[in-house]
Each structure stands twice: as C-alpha cells, then as structure tokens.
N, C-alpha and C positions, 0 to 999 in steps of 0.2 A: 265580473262575468257579464257578457252580452246576453240579453234576453230578447227572444223573438216574440212579437215584432219589435224591432229596434225603434225607439222613440227619438226622433231627430229634430234638432233645432238648427237653423241656418242663419249665418250672418253674411250679408252681401252689401257692398257699397254701390254696385253698378248693375250689370246685366245678370249676374248669377248663373254662369253657364253650367257649372257643376250642379247647382241647385236644380236647374231645369232637367238635366239628365237623370238625376236621382229621383225626382218626383215622377218623371216618365217611367222609370223602372218600377217604382212603387205602384203606379197606376196600371201597369201592364201585368203586375203580379210576379215580376222576376226578382224583386227585392222585398223581403219580409220586413217592412219598416212602415212607420207612420211619420208624416211630415207634420210636426206639432206647431212650429212657429218659424216665421221669417222675420228677422230684425235687420233694419238698415240704419246707418247714420246719415243717409242721404235721402231726403224726401222725394227727390226726382228719380230715384233708382228704378230701373225697369224691373228689377227683381220683385218689387212690391206689387207692380201691376200683374206680373206672372202669378204671384201668390194669390192675389184676389181672384184671378181668372180660374184658379185651380182649387179654390176653397180652403186655402191654407191661411190661418190667422197671421196677421202681419202687424208690425209696429215700427214706428220711427223713433229712434233714441239718438238724438244729437249728442255729440261728444265734445265739441270744441269749447262750449261755454263753461262747463263744469264737468271735468272728466270723472271726478269722484262720484258725483251724483249719477252720472250716466252709467258708471260701473255698477252702482247699487241697483239702478232700474233694470239694467240688462240681466243681472244675476236673478233678481226677483221675477222677471218675466219668464226666463228660462225655467226656473223652478216651478212657477205657477203652471206652466204648460207641461210639467212633468217630463221635461227633456232629459234624455239619458246620455246622448252624445251630440256634441256641437260640431257642425261642419262649417268651416270658413270657405266661402265661395266668392273670392275676390273682395274680402273685407279689408279695407285700407287703414284700419286703426289698430293700435296696440290694445290688447285686452288689459283690464285693470285687475288689481290683486284679489278683489272679492270674487269676481267671476272665475279667475284662474284657480283660486283655492277651492271653490265649490265644485269645479269641474276639472280637477287635477287628473291628468292622463285621460281626459275625455273630450279634448278639443283637437280636431283634425284639420290640418291645412295641407294644400297641395302646392308644391314649389316647382317652377318650370326649369329645373336644372338639377345637377347632382349636388348633394349636400355631403359634407360641409363646404366643399371647395368653392362653390358658386352661390353662397348664401350670406346672410348677415344683414345688418341694417342698410337700407337703401338698395338692396339687391332684390328687385322684383321686376316682372314684366320684361320689357325690351332690354333693360340693363343686364339681365342675366344672359340673354342670348348674345348680346354684344361682347360680354366678358368671355363666354365660351369660345366664340370665334377668335377674339383677340389672343386667347391663350393657346390657340392651335390645338385644342383638344380633339381627340379622335371620336368622342361621343358626348352627347348631352344626355338628358333624361327627364323623367317625371318622378318626383319624390313626394310621398305622403308621410307626414311626420306629425307628432304630437306637439302642441304649442305650450311653451312655458314663458317665463319672463324675458327671455332673450330671443331676438329674432332668429328664426331658423335653427334653433338650438335643441329642440326637444327630440326624443328618441325617434328613429326612423321606423316606419311601420311597413312600407312597401315602396318599391322603386322599379322603374322600367327604363332600360337604356334606349337612347335614340342615337344610333350611329350617324355621324355627319357624312353628308354626301359630297362628291366632288363639286367644287364651286359653291359650296354652301355659304349663304349670307345670313345676317341676323334676321332679315325679313323671312327668308324661306324656312329657317329653323324655327322661328316664332310660329309660323303658320302650322308646321308639322306638330310641334309640341302642343300648341293650343288645341288642335284637333284631337289629340290623344287624351288630354286631361280629363274631360267629363266621363268618358267611358271607363277610364282607369279608376276614377273615384268610385263609380258604381261597382266595379269588379272588386275593389278592396272592401267595400261595405258588405258585399255578398259573402266574401271570405270570412269577415268578422262574424256575420250572423251564423255561418256554417261551423264556426269554431276552428277554421283553418288558420286564422290569425288570432292572436290573443294580445290584448292591450296589457301593459304593465299595471300592477296595482290591483 
C-alpha cells in the first residue's frame, strides 16, 4: 500500500530527466512525495549536481569494480533513507539481487517504447526508436513497468501510446517520446498516491 507522502529514492546515471520533473512536482505541491535520496554509478552525472542544488541527499555507488558490494551498499543506502519506492531515471546498470529482493514490486522504470515487443536486453534509448521505425509499427509509446531480474520483464503499470506521424524518423520519434516521459512519470506517481493505480504485492 502506498502511503502519502510517498518516500522516493532515485537512481540515475546521467542527467536524470524524470528525477528533475518529479522533484519539481514535489516542490510545487502537485505530488505528495518526498525525495529522500539520489544515487548514481557515475561521479560526473548531472543528476548529482541537481540533487545538491535542490537539497536532496546524494551518493555515488560505483558498480563496475565489485557489483555484489555495490548492491549491498545501494540496498543499505535506500533503506537508511527510508525509501518506499525506487525510481529509475536513466540508470544504466542492472540492479543486484539484494536490492531487488528488498524492493520487490517497488522499483519503477520508464521505457521509451511498447513492451514487451520493443524491450529486452540491449533495447534502450535510440535503439528502441530505430526498432519501432524498422518494424513499420503504427505507434510507439511510453511504458512504466516494475523492475525484476530480467530486462523490461516486470509487470506493466502504465502506458501511453505515441502514434507515428507521416515521415517519422528515429530522430523525430525519439524527440517526441523523450519530451513525454518526465511528465508521464509524474502523472503515474500522482495516480499511485491517489490510489488510482495499485502496485502488486
């Protein structure tokens, strides 16, 4: 059960566009939530600068040298911050078993295309848009899903269709989908807080 205000933790490897939109919604009072922690595996991530500027605790947890140790550190950091729900905002690493088990059905990711058709390992960013165009699909979309041990495999929580336009290219589709993602993440969290959406478990 989601409790208001929703206690959020964020994982971001780069800019953290959804993180920025969600924090803006919290600050404006349109989302009943608290940004408890931002974690990045990349010391140069602009998401860390954003967190500092907005008074959100932030931490760097590198994953390449020892993924098991990183998993333990991440899980401990989220629990210490009393995070209730984890938001992936462009986090480019697979989560480890400790974190996944502790936050089962409580890790949300946004995918820039319809799932499961345009998902799976290696399907992220521009690759998704190129695949949609190559398939001759009539529409793409934005999909928010729960994260488990398999890429893009967890239960779908919310989706919005993005019909392809005449002459659509991977560039133009990427621009339209990318523009839609942050606001859709905010809207989905608002629906969770209001009880209009319910997470499994």
